[in-house]
N, C-alpha and C positions, 0 to 999 in steps of 0.2 A: 134171259140173255138178250139184251135190247138190240134192236135194231140196226143192222149196217147201212152206213150211208156213203153214196159217193156222189160228193158235191160238186158242180161247175158254174163258171161264170162267163156270160158274154160279155166279154171287152170290145167296146168300141172306141174308136182312137179319139183323139185329141184333137185340136185345130187340123193338123196338116193330112190324118188318117180318118177326119170325121165320122165318114161313112162307111167305112172299114170295119172289119170283124178279126178279132185276132185268137187266130189257131197256133197248135203247136204240134211237134212230135218228140214222143219220147224217144230216149237214147236205147235203152234195154229191155223193153217191152216184148212182148210175142208177135205184136204187130208195129213195127217200129215205122214202116213208112205211111201208117195211116196218120189222117190229122185228127185232132182234138180239141176240145176246149179246155183253157186251163182248170184246174183244180184237183180233187183227188177223193181219198177216203178219208174217214173221221176217226180220230182216237178215241179212247174209253171215255164216255161221257161228254163229248164234243157237240157243242150244237152246230145247225147246218150253217148257219151265217158266221159262225166262226171257223169252220173248215173252208171256207171259200177265201175268207182273208188270209188265213196261214197258208193253204195249198198256192195260192195265187203269189204270195209274195214270195214263197219257197221256189217256185217255177219259174216266174219272169219277173221278180224283182220290182213289183211296185206294191204300192200301199192302197187299198182301196177302203173307202169308208164300209163302214160294217153295213151289210143291207139289211134291210126290212122283210118279214114275209111278205108284205106286198110286191117284193122285187121279185119274187119266184116267179118265172114266167113259163116253166116247163117242170111237170113232177109225174116220175113213174111208179107207183108203189109196187112191187111183188110181196111175195108172203114175208121174206125176212130181208129185205132189201130195199133202201130208198133211193132213188135217182132224182136229183132237182137240180136246176139251172135257174142262176140268178142273172138280172140284169146289173151288170156292172155300171154305173153312170157317173162315178166320179173317182177318179185316181190320181195318185202321185209319183212321181220318178218316170226313169226311162224303161222302158220294154228290153229286156235282156235274157237270153235264155240262161236258166240255172244250171247247176251242174247234171240233172238228171233229162235236160231238154237238149234235145238234137238242133231243133231249129223252132223259132218265133216267127211268124210273119203274120201282118194283117193283109187280109182279102176282101176284096168285094163283094157284092151280093151276087153278080154276075157271075163271079169267078167260084164262089160257094155253090151256086147252082150246079155249075158243071162239075165240079169235084164230088157233089153228092150222086149227081149221074153217074159219075166214073167211080163210084164205091171207093173213093179215098177218105173218106170221114167217117169215124168209128160209127156204126148204125143209132146207138141213142143218142148221140150229139147230132147226129143230121136230122132225127126227129125234132129234136128242141131247135136247130137252124132253120127247119123248115115250118114252124110254127111261130118263131118269132119273125122272120123274113115274109111270111104269107105265102110262101110256095104252095100251091096246089098239086 
């Protein structure tokens, strides 16, 4: 059996939210009030870059340019599971919460730091954001 994957993207805003990062809340997950990065799990045989393109489109309605392996900014491999986060640099469309998403909002780095301190972001997602933002 192949390795399962969870692949996410750090989406930074375009002009009006250029220095902000998008986080979402799921509607029907065990931790619905926790914030996370948009993305999700792979379907059978799906490459990580395609997972992030498909999941982001489904969850928040934007079309991202297919990322490259060099766009991976965080990776945590476990025995049978890979958790990877891509930097999403270019996208088209307007962000809107899809059917499975409760909320989709842009946050500043300072807001995200506070959310991490208050345990409002899922742990692996917080680890990726800490690395991306250079938080020590």
